[in-house]
N, C-alpha and C positions, 0 to 999 in steps of 0.2 A: 407260683414263683413270684408273679407281679404283686400279689397281695402281701407276701412276706417282705418284699422289697419296700413297699410303701410303709408297712408297719415299722421296719427297721429304721428307715429315714425319719419317720415321725418320732420314734423313740429317741433317737440321737439328737434331733433338732428341738423337740418340744419338752418332753418329760424330763429328761436328765439335765439339760442346761438350765431350765427354769428352776428346778429344785436346787441345783448347785449355786445358781445366782442368789437365790433367797438365803441360802445357808452360807454365802460368801466362800464357797468351796470352788474357787476359780480354776484350780488345776483339773478337777473332775469335769467342769464345763468345757474347758479347752480340749481335753482328751476326747470327749464325745463329739465336739464340733469337728475335730480333725477326722473322726470316723465318718461323720456325715458327709464331709467334703470328699473323702475317698470313695464313698458309695456313689455320690453324684455331685460333681463340682459345678453343675449348672444351676443348682438351687440357690437363688438369691438370699433366702432367709439364713443360710449358713453364715454368709458374710456379714449380714446384719447382726447376728448374734456375736460373731467375732469382734465386730466393731464395739458392741456393748461391753464385751469382755475386756478389750484393751482400754476402753474408757474407764472401767472400774479400776484398772491398773495404772491410770493416769498417763497412759502412753497414747497421747492424742494423735500423733502422726500415724501410728499403726492403725488406730481407730478410723482415721480419715481414709487411709488406704483401703481398709476392708469395706467401709460403707460405699466407697467408689466402685468396688467390685460388685457389690449388691446392686447398685444403680445401673451398672452395665448390663445386668441380667434382667432387671425389672425396674422400669421407670415410673410405674403407675401407683406405687404404694406411698402414700403421704408420709408414713412413719419413717421410711428410708430417707426421704428428703429432710424431714425434721431432725433426724439423727445427724445427718451431714451438717446441717446448719448449726446445731448445738456444738458439734465437735469443732467446727471452725471458730466459733466464739470462744470456746474453752482453750483452743490452741493459740488464741490471740490474733486470729485472721478474720476478725469481725468485719473488716472493711470489704471483704468479699461477699458478705451476706446480702446486702441490699440488692445487688444485681441478680443474685440467685433467687431471691424472693420474688423479684419482678418477673422472672422467667417461669415460675411455677404456674401450672394450669389449674390451681385449686382455689376455692373460695378463700379470700384473704382474711376473713374475719372468723375463722375457726379458732377454737381455743389453742390448738397447737401452734398455729401461725402467730396468734396474738402473744403467746408466751415467747416465741422467738423475737418478735418485735420488742417486747419488754426487756429481754436480755440485751438486745442490741442497743436499745436506748440507755440502759444502765451502763453499758460499756462506753458509750459516748459521753457519759456524765449527765445525761438528761433524765434525772430521777423522777421528776414529776410525770413526764411522758411514760416512763417505765411503769410507774404505779397505775397510771390510767390504763395501759395495756393489760397489766396483770388483773385489774378489776374487771375489765371487759372479758378477759379470758375465763375468769371464774364465774361471771354472770351467765356466760354462754352454757356452762356445764349443767 
């Protein structure tokens, strides 16, 4: 029973949504994510994918709401924090990003964080600094 449960959650969370995202079939991704949440609403990854789904639909407030749910369930995954920071920037709430960046317990020079800093600098109109951060991020890869 447990093995089937794990496979079912994995199928709904990984295989189907990823394929649907690549094919831009967002309704299939959404349907399968809803199934994953019904199976086990405690899994943070479901809400991360929901956030990505809403981001693709340009519904940033819903995307932020979903990534906040993911972060309530798991605070240790850098990708969740990066998603939240990206959504805040896209939503026009970039002024919240510096304090959240300062709170992160991750290395501040990772490509993910440098890309956030680049986007933030561009939002502030500091394009030279943005280019510097982007170059550092790509050099790190």
